[in-house]
DRENKEMAR-567734 format. One record per residue (C-alpha): residue number from 0; chain; z, x, y. Coordinates in nm, 3 decimals, always signed. Layout:
N
r seq->NUM&mol->A&w->Z&u->X&v->Y
...
END
This chain:
399
r seq->0&mol->A&w->+12.728&u->+10.213&v->+14.822
r seq->1&mol->A&w->+12.651&u->+10.538&v->+15.005
r seq->2&mol->A&w->+12.901&u->+10.820&v->+14.963
r seq->3&mol->A&w->+13.000&u->+10.712&v->+14.613
r seq->4&mol->A&w->+12.879&u->+10.825&v->+14.274
r seq->5&mol->A&w->+12.611&u->+10.586&v->+14.147
r seq->6&mol->A&w->+12.709&u->+10.341&v->+13.876
r seq->7&mol->A&w->+12.548&u->+10.389&v->+13.535
r seq->8&mol->A&w->+12.249&u->+10.161&v->+13.476
r seq->9&mol->A&w->+12.351&u->+9.817&v->+13.354
r seq->10&mol->A&w->+12.717&u->+9.853&v->+13.457
r seq->11&mol->A&w->+12.949&u->+9.718&v->+13.723
r seq->12&mol->A&w->+13.215&u->+9.880&v->+13.936
r seq->13&mol->A&w->+13.579&u->+9.779&v->+13.986
r seq->14&mol->A&w->+13.640&u->+9.414&v->+14.069
r seq->15&mol->A&w->+13.831&u->+9.359&v->+14.396
r seq->16&mol->A&w->+14.014&u->+9.036&v->+14.474
r seq->17&mol->A&w->+14.145&u->+8.895&v->+14.800
r seq->18&mol->A&w->+14.317&u->+8.575&v->+14.899
r seq->19&mol->A&w->+14.102&u->+8.322&v->+15.088
r seq->20&mol->A&w->+14.305&u->+8.021&v->+15.192
r seq->21&mol->A&w->+14.432&u->+7.847&v->+14.878
r seq->22&mol->A&w->+14.189&u->+8.031&v->+14.647
r seq->23&mol->A&w->+14.085&u->+8.384&v->+14.565
r seq->24&mol->A&w->+13.754&u->+8.566&v->+14.614
r seq->25&mol->A&w->+13.647&u->+8.833&v->+14.368
r seq->26&mol->A&w->+13.374&u->+9.084&v->+14.435
r seq->27&mol->A&w->+13.194&u->+9.358&v->+14.239
r seq->28&mol->A&w->+12.884&u->+9.573&v->+14.262
r seq->29&mol->A&w->+12.650&u->+9.557&v->+13.962
r seq->30&mol->A&w->+12.368&u->+9.806&v->+13.903
r seq->31&mol->A&w->+12.062&u->+9.666&v->+13.729
r seq->32&mol->A&w->+11.859&u->+9.855&v->+13.470
r seq->33&mol->A&w->+11.595&u->+9.925&v->+13.737
r seq->34&mol->A&w->+11.854&u->+10.104&v->+13.953
r seq->35&mol->A&w->+11.895&u->+9.835&v->+14.219
r seq->36&mol->A&w->+12.239&u->+9.698&v->+14.314
r seq->37&mol->A&w->+12.366&u->+9.341&v->+14.333
r seq->38&mol->A&w->+12.674&u->+9.233&v->+14.531
r seq->39&mol->A&w->+12.835&u->+8.971&v->+14.307
r seq->40&mol->A&w->+13.099&u->+8.741&v->+14.462
r seq->41&mol->A&w->+13.278&u->+8.442&v->+14.311
r seq->42&mol->A&w->+13.587&u->+8.231&v->+14.385
r seq->43&mol->A&w->+13.865&u->+8.092&v->+14.168
r seq->44&mol->A&w->+14.196&u->+7.910&v->+14.197
r seq->45&mol->A&w->+14.374&u->+8.218&v->+14.060
r seq->46&mol->A&w->+14.301&u->+8.591&v->+14.069
r seq->47&mol->A&w->+14.216&u->+8.596&v->+13.702
r seq->48&mol->A&w->+13.982&u->+8.296&v->+13.727
r seq->49&mol->A&w->+13.803&u->+8.459&v->+14.020
r seq->50&mol->A&w->+13.762&u->+8.784&v->+13.821
r seq->51&mol->A&w->+13.635&u->+8.594&v->+13.518
r seq->52&mol->A&w->+13.384&u->+8.409&v->+13.734
r seq->53&mol->A&w->+13.250&u->+8.745&v->+13.851
r seq->54&mol->A&w->+13.230&u->+8.877&v->+13.495
r seq->55&mol->A&w->+13.039&u->+8.565&v->+13.386
r seq->56&mol->A&w->+12.798&u->+8.607&v->+13.678
r seq->57&mol->A&w->+12.734&u->+8.971&v->+13.587
r seq->58&mol->A&w->+12.673&u->+8.877&v->+13.223
r seq->59&mol->A&w->+12.409&u->+8.629&v->+13.336
r seq->60&mol->A&w->+12.234&u->+8.907&v->+13.527
r seq->61&mol->A&w->+12.243&u->+9.157&v->+13.241
r seq->62&mol->A&w->+11.946&u->+9.152&v->+13.000
r seq->63&mol->A&w->+12.019&u->+9.069&v->+12.633
r seq->64&mol->A&w->+12.152&u->+9.366&v->+12.440
r seq->65&mol->A&w->+11.880&u->+9.546&v->+12.249
r seq->66&mol->A&w->+11.924&u->+9.609&v->+11.875
r seq->67&mol->A&w->+12.158&u->+9.903&v->+11.830
r seq->68&mol->A&w->+12.298&u->+9.879&v->+12.183
r seq->69&mol->A&w->+12.649&u->+9.920&v->+12.047
r seq->70&mol->A&w->+12.567&u->+10.258&v->+11.894
r seq->71&mol->A&w->+12.701&u->+10.581&v->+12.042
r seq->72&mol->A&w->+12.663&u->+10.945&v->+11.949
r seq->73&mol->A&w->+12.987&u->+10.915&v->+11.751
r seq->74&mol->A&w->+12.870&u->+10.614&v->+11.549
r seq->75&mol->A&w->+12.828&u->+10.673&v->+11.175
r seq->76&mol->A&w->+12.473&u->+10.738&v->+11.059
r seq->77&mol->A&w->+12.523&u->+10.468&v->+10.797
r seq->78&mol->A&w->+12.593&u->+10.209&v->+11.066
r seq->79&mol->A&w->+12.272&u->+10.297&v->+11.250
r seq->80&mol->A&w->+12.082&u->+10.286&v->+10.919
r seq->81&mol->A&w->+12.203&u->+9.936&v->+10.835
r seq->82&mol->A&w->+12.109&u->+9.809&v->+11.181
r seq->83&mol->A&w->+11.764&u->+9.968&v->+11.154
r seq->84&mol->A&w->+11.708&u->+9.816&v->+10.808
r seq->85&mol->A&w->+11.814&u->+9.474&v->+10.937
r seq->86&mol->A&w->+11.560&u->+9.500&v->+11.219
r seq->87&mol->A&w->+11.288&u->+9.633&v->+10.986
r seq->88&mol->A&w->+11.358&u->+9.352&v->+10.738
r seq->89&mol->A&w->+11.319&u->+9.090&v->+11.010
r seq->90&mol->A&w->+10.993&u->+9.249&v->+11.126
r seq->91&mol->A&w->+10.861&u->+9.258&v->+10.769
r seq->92&mol->A&w->+10.939&u->+8.889&v->+10.724
r seq->93&mol->A&w->+10.742&u->+8.824&v->+11.044
r seq->94&mol->A&w->+10.445&u->+9.012&v->+10.899
r seq->95&mol->A&w->+10.469&u->+9.314&v->+11.129
r seq->96&mol->A&w->+10.535&u->+9.547&v->+10.837
r seq->97&mol->A&w->+10.458&u->+9.522&v->+10.467
r seq->98&mol->A&w->+10.730&u->+9.389&v->+10.236
r seq->99&mol->A&w->+10.631&u->+9.666&v->+9.997
r seq->100&mol->A&w->+10.712&u->+9.924&v->+10.264
r seq->101&mol->A&w->+11.045&u->+9.752&v->+10.327
r seq->102&mol->A&w->+11.130&u->+9.766&v->+9.957
r seq->103&mol->A&w->+11.033&u->+10.133&v->+9.941
r seq->104&mol->A&w->+11.241&u->+10.227&v->+10.246
r seq->105&mol->A&w->+11.543&u->+10.035&v->+10.119
r seq->106&mol->A&w->+11.527&u->+10.214&v->+9.783
r seq->107&mol->A&w->+11.478&u->+10.558&v->+9.939
r seq->108&mol->A&w->+11.767&u->+10.504&v->+10.179
r seq->109&mol->A&w->+12.006&u->+10.367&v->+9.915
r seq->110&mol->A&w->+11.929&u->+10.627&v->+9.648
r seq->111&mol->A&w->+11.847&u->+10.945&v->+9.841
r seq->112&mol->A&w->+11.953&u->+10.931&v->+10.207
r seq->113&mol->A&w->+12.271&u->+10.722&v->+10.211
r seq->114&mol->A&w->+12.468&u->+10.936&v->+9.960
r seq->115&mol->A&w->+12.404&u->+11.243&v->+10.177
r seq->116&mol->A&w->+12.416&u->+11.117&v->+10.536
r seq->117&mol->A&w->+12.605&u->+10.789&v->+10.559
r seq->118&mol->A&w->+12.932&u->+10.950&v->+10.677
r seq->119&mol->A&w->+12.771&u->+11.181&v->+10.932
r seq->120&mol->A&w->+12.813&u->+11.082&v->+11.293
r seq->121&mol->A&w->+12.482&u->+11.054&v->+11.471
r seq->122&mol->A&w->+12.533&u->+11.369&v->+11.679
r seq->123&mol->A&w->+12.607&u->+11.562&v->+11.357
r seq->124&mol->A&w->+12.263&u->+11.490&v->+11.207
r seq->125&mol->A&w->+12.085&u->+11.819&v->+11.275
r seq->126&mol->A&w->+11.742&u->+11.952&v->+11.183
r seq->127&mol->A&w->+11.874&u->+12.204&v->+10.922
r seq->128&mol->A&w->+12.054&u->+11.925&v->+10.732
r seq->129&mol->A&w->+11.742&u->+11.704&v->+10.730
r seq->130&mol->A&w->+11.523&u->+11.997&v->+10.625
r seq->131&mol->A&w->+11.761&u->+12.094&v->+10.348
r seq->132&mol->A&w->+11.763&u->+11.742&v->+10.201
r seq->133&mol->A&w->+11.384&u->+11.711&v->+10.217
r seq->134&mol->A&w->+11.334&u->+12.049&v->+10.051
r seq->135&mol->A&w->+11.574&u->+11.959&v->+9.771
r seq->136&mol->A&w->+11.388&u->+11.633&v->+9.707
r seq->137&mol->A&w->+11.057&u->+11.820&v->+9.715
r seq->138&mol->A&w->+11.178&u->+12.071&v->+9.456
r seq->139&mol->A&w->+11.358&u->+11.828&v->+9.227
r seq->140&mol->A&w->+11.129&u->+11.525&v->+9.260
r seq->141&mol->A&w->+10.799&u->+11.517&v->+9.449
r seq->142&mol->A&w->+10.623&u->+11.569&v->+9.778
r seq->143&mol->A&w->+10.589&u->+11.192&v->+9.815
r seq->144&mol->A&w->+10.964&u->+11.137&v->+9.790
r seq->145&mol->A&w->+11.037&u->+11.423&v->+10.029
r seq->146&mol->A&w->+10.805&u->+11.270&v->+10.288
r seq->147&mol->A&w->+10.962&u->+10.928&v->+10.241
r seq->148&mol->A&w->+11.311&u->+11.073&v->+10.292
r seq->149&mol->A&w->+11.192&u->+11.237&v->+10.613
r seq->150&mol->A&w->+11.029&u->+10.912&v->+10.729
r seq->151&mol->A&w->+11.344&u->+10.707&v->+10.667
r seq->152&mol->A&w->+11.569&u->+10.953&v->+10.853
r seq->153&mol->A&w->+11.317&u->+10.981&v->+11.136
r seq->154&mol->A&w->+11.299&u->+10.602&v->+11.175
r seq->155&mol->A&w->+11.677&u->+10.566&v->+11.179
r seq->156&mol->A&w->+11.717&u->+10.839&v->+11.440
r seq->157&mol->A&w->+11.434&u->+10.689&v->+11.650
r seq->158&mol->A&w->+11.627&u->+10.360&v->+11.640
r seq->159&mol->A&w->+11.938&u->+10.546&v->+11.761
r seq->160&mol->A&w->+11.737&u->+10.709&v->+12.042
r seq->161&mol->A&w->+11.613&u->+10.369&v->+12.160
r seq->162&mol->A&w->+11.974&u->+10.249&v->+12.161
r seq->163&mol->A&w->+12.067&u->+10.541&v->+12.387
r seq->164&mol->A&w->+12.304&u->+10.694&v->+12.132
r seq->165&mol->A&w->+12.123&u->+11.028&v->+12.098
r seq->166&mol->A&w->+11.839&u->+11.202&v->+12.278
r seq->167&mol->A&w->+11.653&u->+11.397&v->+12.008
r seq->168&mol->A&w->+11.516&u->+11.320&v->+11.664
r seq->169&mol->A&w->+11.617&u->+11.599&v->+11.422
r seq->170&mol->A&w->+11.354&u->+11.494&v->+11.168
r seq->171&mol->A&w->+11.077&u->+11.591&v->+11.409
r seq->172&mol->A&w->+11.176&u->+11.955&v->+11.403
r seq->173&mol->A&w->+11.146&u->+12.034&v->+11.032
r seq->174&mol->A&w->+10.857&u->+12.238&v->+10.895
r seq->175&mol->A&w->+10.561&u->+12.059&v->+10.741
r seq->176&mol->A&w->+10.630&u->+11.958&v->+10.382
r seq->177&mol->A&w->+10.381&u->+12.094&v->+10.130
r seq->178&mol->A&w->+10.364&u->+12.065&v->+9.755
r seq->179&mol->A&w->+10.468&u->+12.355&v->+9.538
r seq->180&mol->A&w->+10.195&u->+12.523&v->+9.337
r seq->181&mol->A&w->+10.186&u->+12.360&v->+8.995
r seq->182&mol->A&w->+10.302&u->+12.581&v->+8.708
r seq->183&mol->A&w->+10.072&u->+12.397&v->+8.469
r seq->184&mol->A&w->+9.715&u->+12.321&v->+8.563
r seq->185&mol->A&w->+9.677&u->+11.949&v->+8.608
r seq->186&mol->A&w->+9.429&u->+11.760&v->+8.399
r seq->187&mol->A&w->+9.135&u->+11.617&v->+8.586
r seq->188&mol->A&w->+9.120&u->+11.237&v->+8.596
r seq->189&mol->A&w->+8.913&u->+11.116&v->+8.302
r seq->190&mol->A&w->+8.668&u->+10.827&v->+8.304
r seq->191&mol->A&w->+8.506&u->+10.636&v->+8.021
r seq->192&mol->A&w->+8.146&u->+10.720&v->+7.943
r seq->193&mol->A&w->+7.895&u->+10.438&v->+7.897
r seq->194&mol->A&w->+7.917&u->+10.471&v->+7.519
r seq->195&mol->A&w->+8.298&u->+10.470&v->+7.528
r seq->196&mol->A&w->+8.300&u->+10.167&v->+7.754
r seq->197&mol->A&w->+8.066&u->+9.976&v->+7.522
r seq->198&mol->A&w->+8.282&u->+10.071&v->+7.224
r seq->199&mol->A&w->+8.602&u->+9.965&v->+7.403
r seq->200&mol->A&w->+8.455&u->+9.628&v->+7.503
r seq->201&mol->A&w->+8.329&u->+9.572&v->+7.151
r seq->202&mol->A&w->+8.676&u->+9.632&v->+7.009
r seq->203&mol->A&w->+8.826&u->+9.397&v->+7.267
r seq->204&mol->A&w->+8.593&u->+9.118&v->+7.158
r seq->205&mol->A&w->+8.703&u->+9.131&v->+6.794
r seq->206&mol->A&w->+9.074&u->+9.187&v->+6.855
r seq->207&mol->A&w->+9.243&u->+8.849&v->+6.800
r seq->208&mol->A&w->+9.563&u->+8.939&v->+6.987
r seq->209&mol->A&w->+9.366&u->+9.074&v->+7.283
r seq->210&mol->A&w->+9.155&u->+8.756&v->+7.296
r seq->211&mol->A&w->+9.466&u->+8.539&v->+7.276
r seq->212&mol->A&w->+9.602&u->+8.719&v->+7.581
r seq->213&mol->A&w->+9.278&u->+8.685&v->+7.780
r seq->214&mol->A&w->+9.222&u->+9.060&v->+7.784
r seq->215&mol->A&w->+8.841&u->+9.077&v->+7.731
r seq->216&mol->A&w->+8.764&u->+8.884&v->+8.051
r seq->217&mol->A&w->+9.029&u->+9.068&v->+8.251
r seq->218&mol->A&w->+8.900&u->+9.413&v->+8.154
r seq->219&mol->A&w->+8.544&u->+9.309&v->+8.236
r seq->220&mol->A&w->+8.669&u->+9.181&v->+8.570
r seq->221&mol->A&w->+8.813&u->+9.528&v->+8.638
r seq->222&mol->A&w->+8.477&u->+9.685&v->+8.554
r seq->223&mol->A&w->+8.277&u->+9.435&v->+8.760
r seq->224&mol->A&w->+8.488&u->+9.475&v->+9.074
r seq->225&mol->A&w->+8.651&u->+9.819&v->+9.056
r seq->226&mol->A&w->+8.964&u->+9.655&v->+9.192
r seq->227&mol->A&w->+9.318&u->+9.780&v->+9.171
r seq->228&mol->A&w->+9.529&u->+9.585&v->+8.922
r seq->229&mol->A&w->+9.723&u->+9.408&v->+9.198
r seq->230&mol->A&w->+9.396&u->+9.307&v->+9.364
r seq->231&mol->A&w->+9.242&u->+9.178&v->+9.041
r seq->232&mol->A&w->+9.548&u->+8.975&v->+8.943
r seq->233&mol->A&w->+9.570&u->+8.840&v->+9.299
r seq->234&mol->A&w->+9.208&u->+8.716&v->+9.310
r seq->235&mol->A&w->+9.179&u->+8.340&v->+9.369
r seq->236&mol->A&w->+8.899&u->+8.107&v->+9.266
r seq->237&mol->A&w->+8.817&u->+8.050&v->+9.633
r seq->238&mol->A&w->+8.734&u->+8.422&v->+9.657
r seq->239&mol->A&w->+8.450&u->+8.380&v->+9.405
r seq->240&mol->A&w->+8.109&u->+8.281&v->+9.543
r seq->241&mol->A&w->+7.869&u->+8.231&v->+9.249
r seq->242&mol->A&w->+7.572&u->+8.146&v->+9.473
r seq->243&mol->A&w->+7.605&u->+8.470&v->+9.669
r seq->244&mol->A&w->+7.708&u->+8.658&v->+9.352
r seq->245&mol->A&w->+8.009&u->+8.813&v->+9.517
r seq->246&mol->A&w->+8.389&u->+8.819&v->+9.525
r seq->247&mol->A&w->+8.592&u->+8.841&v->+9.844
r seq->248&mol->A&w->+8.885&u->+9.079&v->+9.804
r seq->249&mol->A&w->+9.143&u->+8.951&v->+10.051
r seq->250&mol->A&w->+9.484&u->+9.032&v->+9.905
r seq->251&mol->A&w->+9.685&u->+9.203&v->+9.636
r seq->252&mol->A&w->+10.002&u->+9.127&v->+9.443
r seq->253&mol->A&w->+10.331&u->+9.293&v->+9.532
r seq->254&mol->A&w->+10.684&u->+9.258&v->+9.407
r seq->255&mol->A&w->+10.925&u->+9.201&v->+9.696
r seq->256&mol->A&w->+11.296&u->+9.235&v->+9.633
r seq->257&mol->A&w->+11.454&u->+8.892&v->+9.592
r seq->258&mol->A&w->+11.116&u->+8.716&v->+9.617
r seq->259&mol->A&w->+10.939&u->+8.810&v->+9.294
r seq->260&mol->A&w->+10.561&u->+8.846&v->+9.275
r seq->261&mol->A&w->+10.370&u->+8.737&v->+9.583
r seq->262&mol->A&w->+10.027&u->+8.785&v->+9.736
r seq->263&mol->A&w->+10.002&u->+9.022&v->+10.030
r seq->264&mol->A&w->+9.729&u->+9.157&v->+10.255
r seq->265&mol->A&w->+9.533&u->+9.455&v->+10.126
r seq->266&mol->A&w->+9.657&u->+9.815&v->+10.136
r seq->267&mol->A&w->+9.433&u->+9.927&v->+10.422
r seq->268&mol->A&w->+9.166&u->+9.817&v->+10.669
r seq->269&mol->A&w->+8.904&u->+9.878&v->+10.401
r seq->270&mol->A&w->+9.083&u->+9.666&v->+10.142
r seq->271&mol->A&w->+8.949&u->+9.330&v->+10.263
r seq->272&mol->A&w->+8.589&u->+9.342&v->+10.150
r seq->273&mol->A&w->+8.304&u->+9.159&v->+9.976
r seq->274&mol->A&w->+8.221&u->+9.288&v->+9.629
r seq->275&mol->A&w->+7.874&u->+9.228&v->+9.487
r seq->276&mol->A&w->+7.902&u->+9.108&v->+9.127
r seq->277&mol->A&w->+7.665&u->+9.191&v->+8.840
r seq->278&mol->A&w->+7.489&u->+8.887&v->+8.693
r seq->279&mol->A&w->+7.694&u->+8.907&v->+8.374
r seq->280&mol->A&w->+8.018&u->+8.890&v->+8.576
r seq->281&mol->A&w->+7.892&u->+8.584&v->+8.765
r seq->282&mol->A&w->+7.812&u->+8.415&v->+8.432
r seq->283&mol->A&w->+8.149&u->+8.512&v->+8.287
r seq->284&mol->A&w->+8.345&u->+8.368&v->+8.581
r seq->285&mol->A&w->+8.128&u->+8.055&v->+8.601
r seq->286&mol->A&w->+8.176&u->+7.986&v->+8.229
r seq->287&mol->A&w->+8.547&u->+8.048&v->+8.269
r seq->288&mol->A&w->+8.564&u->+7.792&v->+8.551
r seq->289&mol->A&w->+8.370&u->+7.539&v->+8.340
r seq->290&mol->A&w->+8.610&u->+7.581&v->+8.049
r seq->291&mol->A&w->+8.909&u->+7.525&v->+8.277
r seq->292&mol->A&w->+8.754&u->+7.212&v->+8.425
r seq->293&mol->A&w->+8.871&u->+7.123&v->+8.776
r seq->294&mol->A&w->+8.998&u->+7.459&v->+8.907
r seq->295&mol->A&w->+9.224&u->+7.481&v->+9.209
r seq->296&mol->A&w->+9.054&u->+7.711&v->+9.466
r seq->297&mol->A&w->+9.394&u->+7.841&v->+9.583
r seq->298&mol->A&w->+9.504&u->+7.937&v->+9.231
r seq->299&mol->A&w->+9.453&u->+8.280&v->+9.071
r seq->300&mol->A&w->+9.159&u->+8.342&v->+8.839
r seq->301&mol->A&w->+9.388&u->+8.501&v->+8.582
r seq->302&mol->A&w->+9.719&u->+8.319&v->+8.535
r seq->303&mol->A&w->+10.036&u->+8.327&v->+8.330
r seq->304&mol->A&w->+10.131&u->+8.037&v->+8.102
r seq->305&mol->A&w->+10.278&u->+7.846&v->+8.398
r seq->306&mol->A&w->+9.961&u->+7.883&v->+8.604
r seq->307&mol->A&w->+10.110&u->+8.142&v->+8.837
r seq->308&mol->A&w->+10.040&u->+8.508&v->+8.896
r seq->309&mol->A&w->+10.042&u->+8.748&v->+8.604
r seq->310&mol->A&w->+10.295&u->+9.029&v->+8.621
r seq->311&mol->A&w->+10.110&u->+9.361&v->+8.612
r seq->312&mol->A&w->+10.393&u->+9.536&v->+8.425
r seq->313&mol->A&w->+10.395&u->+9.267&v->+8.157
r seq->314&mol->A&w->+10.017&u->+9.279&v->+8.122
r seq->315&mol->A&w->+10.032&u->+9.654&v->+8.081
r seq->316&mol->A&w->+10.335&u->+9.687&v->+7.855
r seq->317&mol->A&w->+10.294&u->+9.378&v->+7.637
r seq->318&mol->A&w->+9.917&u->+9.347&v->+7.618
r seq->319&mol->A&w->+9.716&u->+9.650&v->+7.723
r seq->320&mol->A&w->+9.923&u->+9.935&v->+7.578
r seq->321&mol->A&w->+9.945&u->+9.778&v->+7.229
r seq->322&mol->A&w->+9.569&u->+9.710&v->+7.229
r seq->323&mol->A&w->+9.464&u->+10.056&v->+7.343
r seq->324&mol->A&w->+9.677&u->+10.207&v->+7.065
r seq->325&mol->A&w->+9.509&u->+9.983&v->+6.808
r seq->326&mol->A&w->+9.167&u->+10.069&v->+6.950
r seq->327&mol->A&w->+9.224&u->+10.444&v->+6.963
r seq->328&mol->A&w->+9.210&u->+10.465&v->+7.344
r seq->329&mol->A&w->+9.571&u->+10.557&v->+7.421
r seq->330&mol->A&w->+9.466&u->+10.757&v->+7.728
r seq->331&mol->A&w->+9.292&u->+10.466&v->+7.900
r seq->332&mol->A&w->+9.495&u->+10.297&v->+8.173
r seq->333&mol->A&w->+9.391&u->+10.019&v->+8.407
r seq->334&mol->A&w->+9.337&u->+10.283&v->+8.673
r seq->335&mol->A&w->+9.097&u->+10.455&v->+8.430
r seq->336&mol->A&w->+8.875&u->+10.148&v->+8.471
r seq->337&mol->A&w->+8.866&u->+10.208&v->+8.845
r seq->338&mol->A&w->+8.784&u->+10.575&v->+8.791
r seq->339&mol->A&w->+8.514&u->+10.470&v->+8.543
r seq->340&mol->A&w->+8.351&u->+10.238&v->+8.796
r seq->341&mol->A&w->+8.350&u->+10.513&v->+9.059
r seq->342&mol->A&w->+8.194&u->+10.759&v->+8.812
r seq->343&mol->A&w->+7.925&u->+10.514&v->+8.697
r seq->344&mol->A&w->+7.829&u->+10.435&v->+9.054
r seq->345&mol->A&w->+7.814&u->+10.803&v->+9.142
r seq->346&mol->A&w->+7.589&u->+10.868&v->+8.840
r seq->347&mol->A&w->+7.367&u->+10.579&v->+8.950
r seq->348&mol->A&w->+7.303&u->+10.756&v->+9.280
r seq->349&mol->A&w->+7.518&u->+10.553&v->+9.520
r seq->350&mol->A&w->+7.646&u->+10.741&v->+9.820
r seq->351&mol->A&w->+8.013&u->+10.831&v->+9.845
r seq->352&mol->A&w->+8.038&u->+10.590&v->+10.139
r seq->353&mol->A&w->+7.901&u->+10.302&v->+9.930
r seq->354&mol->A&w->+8.144&u->+10.378&v->+9.650
r seq->355&mol->A&w->+8.434&u->+10.400&v->+9.895
r seq->356&mol->A&w->+8.340&u->+10.066&v->+10.047
r seq->357&mol->A&w->+8.330&u->+9.901&v->+9.705
r seq->358&mol->A&w->+8.666&u->+10.045&v->+9.602
r seq->359&mol->A&w->+8.831&u->+9.967&v->+9.936
r seq->360&mol->A&w->+8.902&u->+10.326&v->+10.040
r seq->361&mol->A&w->+8.945&u->+10.358&v->+10.415
r seq->362&mol->A&w->+8.809&u->+10.716&v->+10.429
r seq->363&mol->A&w->+8.594&u->+10.953&v->+10.228
r seq->364&mol->A&w->+8.576&u->+11.243&v->+10.470
r seq->365&mol->A&w->+8.512&u->+11.301&v->+10.837
r seq->366&mol->A&w->+8.145&u->+11.377&v->+10.770
r seq->367&mol->A&w->+8.090&u->+11.052&v->+10.583
r seq->368&mol->A&w->+8.274&u->+10.853&v->+10.846
r seq->369&mol->A&w->+8.042&u->+10.993&v->+11.111
r seq->370&mol->A&w->+7.708&u->+10.988&v->+10.930
r seq->371&mol->A&w->+7.731&u->+10.682&v->+10.707
r seq->372&mol->A&w->+7.765&u->+10.315&v->+10.801
r seq->373&mol->A&w->+8.060&u->+10.102&v->+10.690
r seq->374&mol->A&w->+8.056&u->+9.774&v->+10.496
r seq->375&mol->A&w->+7.691&u->+9.805&v->+10.397
r seq->376&mol->A&w->+7.541&u->+9.492&v->+10.241
r seq->377&mol->A&w->+7.406&u->+9.632&v->+9.917
r seq->378&mol->A&w->+7.377&u->+9.518&v->+9.556
r seq->379&mol->A&w->+7.332&u->+9.875&v->+9.435
r seq->380&mol->A&w->+7.682&u->+9.875&v->+9.289
r seq->381&mol->A&w->+7.621&u->+9.552&v->+9.096
r seq->382&mol->A&w->+7.288&u->+9.684&v->+8.968
r seq->383&mol->A&w->+7.456&u->+10.003&v->+8.850
r seq->384&mol->A&w->+7.696&u->+9.798&v->+8.635
r seq->385&mol->A&w->+7.429&u->+9.568&v->+8.496
r seq->386&mol->A&w->+7.433&u->+9.748&v->+8.160
r seq->387&mol->A&w->+7.765&u->+9.582&v->+8.077
r seq->388&mol->A&w->+7.718&u->+9.236&v->+7.926
r seq->389&mol->A&w->+7.987&u->+8.969&v->+7.902
r seq->390&mol->A&w->+7.913&u->+8.928&v->+7.530
r seq->391&mol->A&w->+7.964&u->+9.293&v->+7.448
r seq->392&mol->A&w->+7.590&u->+9.364&v->+7.451
r seq->393&mol->A&w->+7.417&u->+9.600&v->+7.692
r seq->394&mol->A&w->+7.098&u->+9.653&v->+7.882
r seq->395&mol->A&w->+6.945&u->+9.978&v->+7.762
r seq->396&mol->A&w->+6.747&u->+10.031&v->+8.084
r seq->397&mol->A&w->+6.855&u->+10.345&v->+8.262
r seq->398&mol->A&w->+7.029&u->+10.506&v->+7.962
END
């Protein structure tokens, strides 16, 4: 092969054929992906059969085509995007990525990226165009959406780079996205005080519609655990350990496109955690289990009429919002309960690290990550919530 220009990696040269007796011999040089050469020779009864035998032999030597291998710099951006989404979807089904992330990326691509970029050829996707789109989404929508748009474009272009279609990722060159200064000062998150919480629970206990929809126990469950709504609705009976007075948070509910509501792993490394339960919460859940009789450990603690998972949107829109209007607490959302738990624990003297561990936050700050231990076995959080009683009463100690 000396004296000739080297073949591109993974390609073969021109096939030569010569007559050998009553058959034909075809020959070609094939260059592997590692740069080495193979002299491929095959015979056939005709010239064409000999050539085809060589082609088949080369195909057997070539590694399987990687996803996107058919892409070139002139391929439409939309084509690369669909191939990337197909690969991402397969990985999400295999558990490599979250189905929630898949759903988010599909929506962002379809509604914000595709209308702008689908007809671009890959080599036409430049940093100024990406930056312009991100800035427009930042101004018209939010920082979160702008970052998602950037992430989707960056992932698609990275896929194209791996396919050998382009060499640079234009999304990597845009300036850091930062939120515009708010024109109106944002309101600070508000939490319920102890008196407000007692009043709210008291109104829950006498509201017939709320009781019919199982709201008093659910709200107390939020207070006892500090869980996100998807975590609370995804809690199974097998997660509850009455002897140890704790609940194991091991998953949350998500809505995956085409699959409905399903249980997924937690949001972060800190999401899977043991939560110490106040005595009143242990009694409440134990009495609930007794009333149900033979509970299925793999079934959710709070169910819909068919025994399946409750839909968080339905719980909020059909049950919680009407009640809070009747009770005079229009401003209280389910997330307010989580904020309330954090505030009560802070007032009780728990460290920020302890509160973060209870709530499933992966980080508080660099200082707390360095100087405080993780996953501490402590009932301080349960003790801080002991003033709440499952019957609407309260322990006055510590007021």
